[in-house]
Structure formats: C-alpha cells, structure tokens
C-alpha positions as CSV (number, residue, x, y, z in Angstrom):
1,M,0.0,0.0,0.0
2,L,2.8,2.5,0.9
3,E,4.7,1.6,-2.3
4,G,1.5,2.2,-4.4
5,L,1.1,5.6,-2.7
6,R,4.7,6.4,-3.3
7,Q,4.4,5.5,-7.0
8,R,1.3,7.6,-7.3
9,I,3.0,10.6,-5.8
10,E,5.9,10.2,-8.2
11,Q,3.5,10.1,-11.1
12,L,1.8,13.2,-9.9
13,I,5.1,15.0,-9.5
14,A,6.2,13.9,-13.0
15,L,2.8,15.1,-14.4
16,Y,3.3,18.4,-12.6
17,E,6.8,18.9,-14.0
18,A,5.6,18.1,-17.5
19,E,2.7,20.6,-17.2
20,K,5.1,23.2,-15.8
21,A,7.4,22.8,-18.8
22,E,4.5,22.9,-21.2
23,N,3.3,26.1,-19.5
24,Q,6.7,27.7,-19.9
25,R,6.9,26.7,-23.6
26,L,3.4,28.2,-24.2
27,R,4.4,31.4,-22.5
28,E,7.5,31.7,-24.7
29,E,5.4,31.0,-27.8
30,L,2.8,33.6,-26.7
31,H,5.6,36.2,-26.2
32,E,7.0,35.4,-29.7
33,C,3.5,35.8,-31.2
34,E,2.9,39.1,-29.4
35,E,6.3,40.3,-30.8
36,T,5.4,39.2,-34.3
37,G,2.0,40.9,-34.0
38,K,3.6,44.1,-32.8
39,N,6.1,44.0,-35.7
40,L,3.3,43.3,-38.2
41,R,1.2,46.2,-36.9
42,E,4.2,48.6,-37.3
43,Q,4.8,47.3,-40.8
44,I,1.1,47.9,-41.7
45,M,1.3,51.5,-40.3
46,E,4.4,52.1,-42.4
47,L,2.8,50.7,-45.5
48,E,-0.3,52.7,-45.0
49,S,1.7,55.8,-44.6
50,E,3.7,55.0,-47.8
51,I,0.4,54.5,-49.7
52,E,-0.8,57.9,-48.6
53,T,2.5,59.5,-49.6
54,R,2.4,57.8,-53.0
55,K,-1.2,58.9,-53.5
56,L,-0.3,62.5,-52.7
57,T,2.8,62.3,-54.9
58,E,0.8,60.9,-57.7
59,A,-1.9,63.6,-57.3
60,F,0.7,66.4,-57.3
61,T,2.5,65.1,-60.4
62,G,-0.7,65.0,-62.4
63,G,-1.3,61.3,-62.4
64,G,-3.9,61.0,-59.7
65,D,-7.1,62.3,-58.2
66,K,-6.5,66.0,-57.6
67,K,-9.6,66.4,-55.5
68,A,-8.5,63.7,-53.1
69,A,-5.1,65.3,-52.9
70,R,-6.6,68.7,-52.1
71,E,-8.8,67.2,-49.4
72,K,-5.8,65.4,-47.9
73,V,-3.7,68.6,-47.9
74,D,-6.6,70.5,-46.3
75,T,-6.8,67.9,-43.6
76,L,-3.1,68.1,-43.0
77,I,-3.3,71.9,-42.8
78,R,-6.1,71.6,-40.2
79,E,-4.1,69.1,-38.2
80,I,-1.1,71.4,-38.3
81,G,-3.3,74.3,-37.2
82,K,-4.6,72.3,-34.2
83,C,-1.1,71.3,-33.2
84,I,0.0,74.9,-33.4
85,S,-2.9,76.1,-31.3
86,C,-2.1,73.4,-28.7
87,L,1.5,74.6,-28.5
88,E,0.3,78.2,-28.0
89,D,-1.9,77.2,-25.0
C-alpha cells in the first residue's frame, strides 16, 4: 500500500513537472506571437503611410485624383493648425 502511494505521488510529480514545462513553452510561444503581431502592426502602419504618400505624390504630379489630394492637404493643414494652437496654449 505504501509503495503504491509512493508511485502515485511520483507520477503526480512527473505530471506536474511536465505541465510546468508545457506552460513555460506556451508562455514563450505567446511572447513570440505578441512580438510578431507588434512588428506586423508597425509594418502595416508604415505601408499605409507609404500608400498615402504615394497617393499625394501621384496627385501632385498629375497622375492621380487632384480632388482627393486637395482634401488630404486641407486635412493636413487643419491638423497642423490644431497642433500649433495646442502649443500656444
């Protein structure tokens, strides 16, 4: 009976250690996924900015939608004005 209890305790300890190792592996995998997600979000923002820049460039060089370019410039001017007013306060 005592030997059976000892074997059961050893099994439980082994299971605990295995689960502990799996937990650590999953935490590391989660961290890697979070880092990848962060890098991908940054890349998306950079690409969106590049798209906007290209649209503006194309519009000003005569190859694009001038109305959209004018609206974007007006928006940028308003944003700059807001920034300036915030700095003055």
